[in-house]
N, C-alpha and C positions, 0 to 999 in steps of 0.2 A: 706403331701407328694404328689407330682404330679405323676399320674400313667396313664396318657392317651396318646395313640399313635393315633392321627388322621391320615388321609391319607397323604402320601407324595404327594405333589402337588395336593391334592384333587382328586386323581384318583383311589386309592385303599383304601377302608375304612378298618381300622384295629384298631379301638380305643376301649377303655374301659372307663366307667364312671369315671370322675375325682373326687376324694374325696374333701370334703370341708376343708377349712383351719380353724384352731381353735387357741387357745392361744399358744404363743411361750412357749417352755419348760422353766420352772423356774418361769413363771408368776403364779398368784393365780389359783389354780385348776389343775396344772400340778404336778403329783406325780410319779416321775420316780426313781426307786431304784438306789442306788449307783453302784450296779453290772451292771445293764443295761446301765446306763449312761457311765460308764467307758468303756464298750465294744464298744459303739457307738463312743466315742471319739477316741479310739484306731483305729477303722475302718476308721474314718475320716482322721486321720493323714496318714494312709497308702494310701488311695485313692487320697489324695491331691498331690501326687508326680507329677513331670513334665511330665513324660512319662508313659502311661498306656495303656494296651491292655487286652481285655478279650472276652470271648464268653458267650452267654446266650441263653437259650431256654425258651421261654415264652409261656404261655397258658392263654387265657382269654375267658370270656363268652360274647356272643353277642346274641341279640334277632333277629330272622328272621322275615320275613313278616307274618308268621302265628302266631307269638307271642311265639314261642318255644325258649328255651334257649339252645344254641349250643356252642361248643368250637372251637377255632382256635389257631393254633400253629405257632410260628415264631422262627427262629434261627438267632441270631444276632452275627455279628463279628464287634467288636468296637476297633478302634485305635485312640488315642488322644495324642497330644503333646501340653501341655499348654505353652503359654496362649491361642493360637488362631488357633489351627489346630485340625480337627476331621474328621474321616471317619467311616461310618456305612454301613454295608450291611445286609439287613434283608431278609431272604428267608422263605416264609411261605406257608400255604395252598392256599393263594390267590395270589402267585407270588413272584417276587423278587424286592426289592426296594433298592436304594443306596442314601446315603446322604453324601456330602463332603463339608467341610468348610475349605477354604485355607487362612483365615484371611482377604480376600477381598470380597468374595461372597460365598453364599450358593448355592449348586447345588443339586437338588433332582431328581432322575431318577426312573420312573416306568419301569423296564426292561421288564416286561411282555408285555406292550402295546407300548414300545419303545417311551415314552414321558418323557420330563423333563422340569423342571422350574429352574430359577436362580434368586437370589435376591442379589443385592449389599449389602455388610455388612462389618463392622469392629468391633473390640472389642474382648474380651475373649470369651471362650466357653460358659460360663454362660450367658453372654450378648447375644450371638447368639441365644441360646435357647429362651430367653425372647422375642427377636425381631422377631424371626420366628413365635412364638406363636401369638404375637400381629399383625404383618404385613401380615402374610400369613394364620394364623389360624391353624398352625401345632403344635401339642404338642407330646412329645415323652415319652415313659416309661423309667424308670431308670435314669432320668436326675439328681435326687438327688445324685447319686453315681458319677456323672461327674461334679458337681458344684464346685465352688471355696472352699466351706466349706461343705463337704459332711455330716459331723455330724450335723451341724446346719440345713441343708436342710432336712435331714431325720427326724429330731425331730420337724420340723415345723408342728404345728397342733396337736402334740401328747399331750394328757392330762394324760396318765398314762403309766407306763412301768415297766417290771420286767424280771428277768431271770427265766425261767421255769425249765430247766434241761440241761444236756449235752447229746448230741447224736453223732452218727457218720454218716457222709455223704460221700459215696464212700471211707469209711475207715478212713476219717479224723475227729478227735474229734472236735466237734463244740458246741458252746453255743447257746441254743435255747432261743430267746428273744421274748417277747410278749408286744405289745403296743396297745393303743386304742386312737381313735380320736372321736370328736363329731360325731353325726349322725350314731352311732353304726358301725364305721369302725374299723376293727381290722388289725393290722400288725404283722406278724410273720417273724422273721429274724434269720437265722442261720449263725453265724460267727465263724471262726476258734478260737479254745480255746488257744490262745497265744497272744503275744503283737501286732501282725499284725492285728488280727481280720478281715481277709479277708472274705467277704460275699460269701456264697455258695448257699443259697436258700432264697427266699422271697415269702410270701403268703399274699395277701390282701383280706379280706373278707368284703363284704358290707351287713351287717346284716339287714339294714333297707330297702333294695331294693327288689322288687319282685324276687323270685327265689334265693335269697341270692347269687348273682354272686361273683366270685372271680377272682383274677389275680395271676398267679404263674410264678416265674422266677427262673431258676436254672443256676448258674454261673459256669464257668470252664475256664481253660487255662489263669489264671491271669499272666500277665507279666509286670514287672516294670523295666526291664533291656533293653528291645528293644528300640533302638534310631531311630525312623522313620525319614526319610528325607523329604524334600519338595516334592519330586516326589510322595510320598505316599498320598499326598493330592491334586493331580492334577486331575481335572475332564475332561474327554474326552468323549463327546457324542458319542454313538454308531452310526455306519453307518445307515443313514435313519431315525434317531431319530427326532421327532417333538418337537419343543420348545413350551411350553404352557404359556400363559399369566397368571401370578400369580393373578392378580385382578379378572380374570374370574374364576380361580379355587377356589378362596376363596368364591365367590358367589355361587358356586355349592357344597359346602361342605354338 
C-alpha cells in the first residue's frame, strides 16, 4: 500500500516513508481471513463508484534536523469524478496545498508561497497518480482508496490479515481489521460494519524503522451522491502566483 505524500511541486515537504511491496494477496505466503477479505472487497465496491467525495485528517511522523521524531497534521478535502477528474485541498501545519486534475493536465499549488506547477496529462485518476509519481516525483497518501480497484490496491503487499473485533468510531459500528506486510509494516483499518464497509480510520505502523513511526488517517463526510461539474475541476492560479518548472522542482526534492 502506498502511503507517501511528497511535496506538491517540491515546495512543501509532507511525506512519510513508503512501505515496500510484497506478494500479491492470494499468492503463496498471503494468509488473509475470509472475514477480512470480504470486508475489503465490500469497501472496494463502494469506493469504486463514479463520483466520490470525502474529508480526511492525517497525522504522520517525520524526523527533524536534530533527529527527533515529530508529528504533522493535514486536513484533506477530496472530490473525484471518475474516470479522469480530481480535486484535493490539503491544509496542514505547513500550509495549504491544492491539486487539480481536469483530464488534460495536473495543476499543483502551494498556496502558502503562492507557487504552482502544471503537467500535461491524460488518462484516468489511477494513471494520473502513477504518472505524477514517475514524472514529477510526487506521491500521495490514500491513493489506494481512489484507484480503479481499491480492494486490490489496498491488499497489494499484504501477507496476512484478520478481523480483530468490532468498535464504534463516532458512534458508528465498525469492523477493526489488521494486516501485515513484509519489513514489519502493520496496517489497521476500521470500516463500517455493513455491506458498504466505508473506511473511517487507518493506522500504518513501521515496526522496523527507528522510532517506530506511524501514519494515521481519519475519514469523514463520505458522499457518493454529489455530481461534480467540470467547473469543480478548473484550476485558476491566484493573483501574483509564480509558475514553477517541474523539472527544477523534481531535482530539488
